[in-house]
C-alpha positions as CSV (number, residue, x, y, z in Angstrom):
1,M,0.0,0.0,0.0
2,R,1.4,3.4,-1.0
3,Q,1.2,6.1,1.7
4,D,1.1,9.8,1.1
5,T,3.4,11.7,3.4
6,K,2.5,15.2,2.3
7,M,-1.0,15.9,3.5
8,P,-1.6,19.6,2.7
9,A,-1.5,21.7,5.8
10,N,-4.3,23.8,4.3
11,A,-6.3,23.9,1.1
12,S,-5.3,27.3,-0.2
13,G,-5.4,27.3,-3.9
14,F,-7.8,24.4,-3.7
15,A,-10.5,25.8,-6.0
16,T,-10.0,25.8,-9.8
17,A,-11.1,28.6,-12.0
18,G,-14.8,29.5,-12.0
19,T,-15.1,28.4,-15.7
20,S,-13.8,24.9,-14.9
21,P,-16.3,22.0,-14.3
22,A,-14.7,21.5,-11.0
23,G,-14.8,25.2,-10.1
24,P,-17.1,26.8,-7.6
25,P,-20.6,27.5,-8.9
26,A,-21.5,31.1,-9.9
27,T,-24.3,31.3,-7.4
28,G,-25.0,29.3,-4.2
29,V,-28.0,27.0,-3.8
30,G,-29.9,26.5,-0.6
31,I,-32.2,23.8,0.8
32,S,-35.6,24.1,2.4
33,I,-37.4,21.2,4.2
34,R,-41.0,21.6,5.4
35,G,-43.2,19.1,7.2
36,L,-41.0,16.2,6.0
37,G,-42.2,12.7,6.7
38,H,-41.1,9.4,5.3
39,R,-42.0,5.7,5.8
40,Y,-41.3,2.3,4.4
41,G,-44.6,0.6,4.7
42,E,-45.6,0.8,8.4
43,L,-42.0,1.8,9.4
44,R,-41.9,5.5,10.1
45,T,-38.3,6.8,9.6
46,I,-38.8,10.6,9.6
47,E,-41.6,12.7,11.1
48,R,-42.6,16.4,10.9
49,L,-39.1,17.7,10.1
50,D,-38.3,21.3,9.2
51,L,-34.8,22.4,8.2
52,D,-33.1,25.1,6.2
53,L,-29.7,25.4,4.7
54,P,-28.7,28.8,3.2
55,A,-26.5,29.0,0.1
56,H,-22.9,28.0,0.9
57,G,-23.9,26.9,4.4
58,V,-22.7,23.7,6.0
59,L,-25.3,21.7,7.9
60,G,-24.4,18.7,10.1
61,L,-26.9,15.9,10.8
62,V,-26.3,13.8,14.0
63,G,-28.5,11.3,15.7
64,P,-28.7,7.7,17.0
65,S,-27.8,4.9,14.7
66,G,-30.7,4.0,12.4
67,C,-32.6,7.2,13.1
68,G,-32.9,8.0,9.4
69,K,-30.0,10.4,8.7
70,S,-28.9,8.6,5.5
71,T,-32.5,8.3,4.4
72,L,-32.8,12.1,4.9
73,L,-29.7,12.7,2.8
74,E,-31.1,10.5,0.0
75,L,-34.4,12.4,0.1
76,I,-32.6,15.7,-0.2
77,V,-30.6,14.7,-3.2
78,G,-33.5,13.1,-5.0
79,L,-32.6,9.5,-4.7
80,Q,-36.0,9.0,-3.0
81,E,-39.3,10.9,-2.8
82,P,-40.7,11.8,0.6
83,S,-43.9,10.3,1.8
84,T,-45.2,13.7,3.0
85,G,-43.9,17.2,3.1
86,R,-41.8,19.2,0.7
87,I,-38.1,19.5,-0.1
88,E,-36.8,22.4,-2.2
89,V,-33.3,22.5,-3.5
90,G,-32.6,25.9,-5.2
91,E,-36.4,26.4,-5.2
92,E,-36.9,23.2,-7.1
93,S,-39.0,20.4,-5.6
94,D,-39.0,17.9,-8.4
95,R,-36.8,14.9,-7.6
96,R,-34.8,15.0,-10.9
97,A,-34.2,18.8,-10.4
98,R,-33.0,18.1,-6.9
99,L,-30.7,15.4,-8.1
100,A,-29.3,17.7,-10.8
101,H,-28.2,20.2,-8.1
102,C,-26.5,17.6,-5.8
103,A,-23.3,15.5,-5.7
104,F,-23.6,12.6,-3.3
105,M,-20.7,11.0,-1.5
106,P,-21.7,7.7,0.2
107,Q,-20.1,6.2,3.3
108,R,-17.7,3.9,1.4
109,D,-15.4,5.5,-1.2
110,L,-16.7,3.1,-3.9
111,L,-13.6,3.5,-6.1
112,L,-13.6,1.2,-9.0
113,P,-10.6,-1.2,-8.4
114,W,-9.7,-1.6,-12.1
115,L,-9.4,2.1,-12.7
116,A,-6.4,4.3,-11.9
117,A,-6.8,7.1,-9.3
118,I,-7.1,9.7,-12.1
119,D,-9.8,7.8,-13.9
120,N,-11.8,7.3,-10.6
121,A,-11.5,11.0,-9.9
122,A,-12.7,11.9,-13.5
123,L,-15.7,9.5,-13.4
124,A,-18.3,12.2,-13.0
125,L,-16.9,14.0,-16.1
126,R,-16.8,10.8,-18.1
127,N,-20.5,10.1,-17.2
128,R,-21.3,13.6,-18.6
129,G,-19.8,12.6,-21.9
130,V,-16.4,14.3,-21.5
131,R,-13.6,12.7,-23.5
132,R,-11.2,10.6,-21.4
133,R,-8.2,12.8,-22.2
134,D,-10.1,16.0,-21.3
135,A,-11.6,14.4,-18.2
136,R,-8.2,13.3,-17.0
137,A,-6.8,16.7,-17.6
138,E,-9.6,18.4,-15.7
139,A,-9.4,16.1,-12.7
140,G,-5.6,16.2,-12.8
141,L,-5.6,19.9,-12.0
142,L,-6.7,19.1,-8.5
143,F,-4.3,16.2,-7.7
144,E,-1.5,18.4,-6.3
145,R,-4.0,20.5,-4.4
146,F,-5.4,17.4,-2.8
147,G,-2.0,16.1,-1.8
148,L,-2.2,13.4,-4.5
149,A,0.4,14.4,-7.0
150,G,2.4,11.4,-8.2
151,F,-0.4,8.9,-7.5
152,E,-2.5,9.5,-10.6
153,Q,-1.8,6.1,-12.1
154,A,-2.1,4.1,-8.8
155,K,-4.9,1.6,-8.4
156,P,-7.2,2.0,-5.3
157,A,-5.6,-1.1,-3.6
158,E,-2.3,0.6,-3.6
159,L,-3.5,3.7,-1.7
160,S,-4.0,4.5,1.9
161,G,-7.5,5.0,3.3
162,G,-7.0,8.8,3.6
163,M,-5.9,9.0,0.0
164,R,-8.9,6.9,-1.2
165,Q,-11.3,9.3,0.7
166,R,-9.6,12.3,-0.9
167,I,-10.0,10.8,-4.4
168,A,-13.7,10.1,-3.6
169,F,-14.2,13.7,-2.5
170,L,-12.3,14.9,-5.6
171,R,-14.7,12.8,-7.7
172,T,-17.7,14.4,-5.9
173,L,-16.3,17.9,-6.2
174,V,-15.4,17.6,-9.9
175,A,-19.0,16.9,-10.7
176,G,-19.4,20.7,-10.5
177,K,-22.7,20.6,-8.4
178,P,-23.5,23.4,-6.0
179,I,-24.6,21.1,-3.2
180,L,-22.4,18.3,-1.7
181,A,-24.2,15.6,0.3
182,L,-21.6,13.7,2.4
183,D,-22.7,10.5,4.2
184,E,-20.1,9.8,7.0
185,P,-17.2,10.3,4.6
186,F,-14.5,9.6,7.2
187,A,-16.2,6.8,9.2
188,S,-13.9,4.0,8.0
189,L,-10.6,5.9,8.9
190,D,-8.5,5.6,12.0
191,A,-8.6,8.4,14.5
192,I,-5.4,10.1,13.4
193,T,-6.2,10.0,9.7
194,R,-9.8,11.1,10.4
195,A,-8.6,14.2,12.3
196,E,-6.2,15.0,9.5
197,M,-9.0,14.7,6.9
198,Q,-11.4,16.8,9.0
199,E,-8.8,19.6,9.1
200,W,-8.1,19.2,5.4
201,L,-11.8,19.3,4.5
202,A,-12.3,22.4,6.6
203,G,-9.7,24.2,4.6
204,A,-11.1,22.9,1.3
205,L,-14.6,24.2,2.1
206,S,-13.2,27.6,3.1
207,A,-11.3,27.9,-0.2
208,D,-14.1,26.6,-2.4
209,P,-17.5,27.2,-0.7
210,R,-20.4,24.9,-1.4
211,S,-23.7,24.2,0.2
212,V,-23.0,21.0,2.2
213,V,-25.1,18.5,4.2
214,L,-22.9,16.2,6.3
215,V,-24.2,13.1,8.0
216,T,-21.9,11.9,10.9
217,H,-22.1,10.0,14.2
218,D,-19.3,12.2,15.5
219,V,-20.6,15.3,17.3
220,E,-17.1,16.8,17.4
221,E,-16.6,16.3,13.7
222,A,-20.0,17.9,13.0
223,L,-19.3,21.0,15.2
224,Y,-15.8,21.4,13.7
225,L,-16.8,21.2,10.1
226,C,-20.3,22.7,10.0
227,D,-21.9,26.1,10.6
228,R,-24.9,24.5,12.3
229,V,-25.7,21.0,13.6
230,A,-29.2,19.5,13.7
231,V,-29.6,16.9,16.4
232,L,-32.1,14.2,15.5
233,S,-34.1,11.8,17.6
234,A,-34.3,8.1,17.4
235,R,-36.5,6.7,14.6
236,P,-38.7,8.3,13.5
237,A,-36.3,11.2,13.2
238,R,-37.5,14.5,14.6
239,L,-35.5,17.7,15.3
240,I,-34.4,17.8,18.9
241,E,-32.2,20.8,18.8
242,E,-30.3,22.9,16.3
243,L,-26.9,24.3,17.4
244,Q,-24.7,27.0,16.1
245,A,-21.1,25.9,15.8
246,P,-18.8,28.2,17.9
247,A,-16.1,28.6,15.2
248,P,-17.1,27.1,11.9
249,R,-14.2,25.5,10.0
250,A,-11.5,26.9,12.2
251,P,-8.0,26.4,10.6
252,D,-6.4,24.6,13.6
253,R,-8.5,21.6,14.6
254,D,-6.7,20.9,17.9
255,E,-7.1,24.4,19.1
256,A,-10.7,24.6,17.9
257,V,-12.0,21.4,19.6
258,T,-10.3,22.2,23.0
259,D,-11.6,25.8,23.1
260,P,-14.0,26.1,26.2
261,Q,-16.8,27.5,24.0
262,F,-16.5,24.5,21.6
263,V,-16.5,22.1,24.6
264,A,-19.6,23.7,26.0
265,V,-21.5,23.4,22.7
266,R,-20.3,19.8,22.3
267,E,-21.7,18.9,25.8
268,R,-25.0,20.6,24.9
269,A,-25.1,18.5,21.7
270,L,-24.4,15.3,23.6
271,R,-27.1,16.0,26.1
272,A,-29.5,16.6,23.2
273,L,-28.5,13.3,21.6
274,H,-29.2,11.6,24.9
275,R,-32.6,13.1,25.1
276,G,-33.4,12.2,21.6
277,S,-32.3,8.5,22.0
278,Q,-34.8,7.9,24.9
């Protein structure tokens, strides 16, 4: 397994030019959720949920296992239709229109093992009909900025977990969508690599703002990366409390998460989680 030893300290220079498919969208897109309910047959998964995400905001979703966080993410991006209520993405409620605005990154990196890193990263462009050479060139612009220079031709099995996650995120970003839906993107990583990836992603989002919905079980991760954190109850998911992060996407993670104000908000979030799980 090939390891990267040059994790970027920050993500300055992360964004490509605005005319690039991987560049930041010209205008931000927000999300509005009103009276949302969802069920699978008799199983209720979400009930009476109201949430808002402004353009270029970052919203974290935390809650007990199985409470419906991933289902909510799939509803937002248009992979499913809600049973009741309304979801608007950029003022569009149609499922296909929501899907057109969103890039979805699932829990597993889902890199194709037979493709080189550069081709995995360029997959969204290839799916849009971009020629292989042009798609590789476009995705390749970001490899150095993601700390991946020199690994373009490596297969997924040759890469560390952190590198695979960065390629998966690059693939999500290069799709050029204004909304990123991230479903526990760092859950499979060890604690040290996960902390590094959190710090790296914080810098990336500061350099290239997108509207982001992040699902995580880690309250600290949510408060560090997000502007606001919605604490959900056990199934069926309801909003227990919505918290403002004390210092969204602070550049120094260790300093941020040990700040007394951060610790106080984290304790408040944990108490809300406890209430919601009862």
